N, C-alpha and C positions, 0 to 999 in steps of 0.2 A: 591484437587481443580481441577476443569475442566480447560482445556486449549483449546483454539481455534486458528485456523490459518486463516488469511484473504489472499485471493489470488485475485489480480487484473490482468485481462488479456486484452491486447489490440491486435488488429489484426496487423500482420507484416506490416510495412510500414506506420502505422497510425502516423500522425503528431499531436498527442494529447498534448496540452499545457494547463494545468489548469490555470484559472485566479488567480490573487493574492488573491482575496476573497475566492476562492475555496481552495487554499493552506492554508490560515489562518484558515479556518473552519476545515480542516483535521488535521492541527497541534494542534489546540485547543482541538480537540477530542482526539488525541493521548496523549496530555499533561494531560487531565483529567483522562485518564486511568492510566497513570504513577503516578499521584498524589494520586490515591487510592491504589498504590502499587500492581496493577493488571497486569502491563506490564511485561511480562517475557523476551521478546527480541524485539528489535526494528525491526528486520527482515533484510532480504537481498533481493537484486534484483535477480530475476530469469530470466536468459537470455536463449532463446532457442539455442540449439546446432545445430539444423537443421531448415530450413525454415518451418514455419507453413503452412498447406494447407489453401487455401482460402475458 
């Protein structure tokens, strides 16, 4: 089976706050993958150890 990783990157200092509708859509998408038993790992947050360049 092939495995894929999704990486979401925001610029340092970004005050990104998804709306409740966006969060619901993302959670439903993730739940549909889990329901098909295709979700290997829920993932982890990747925090930069050094400031990202602008």
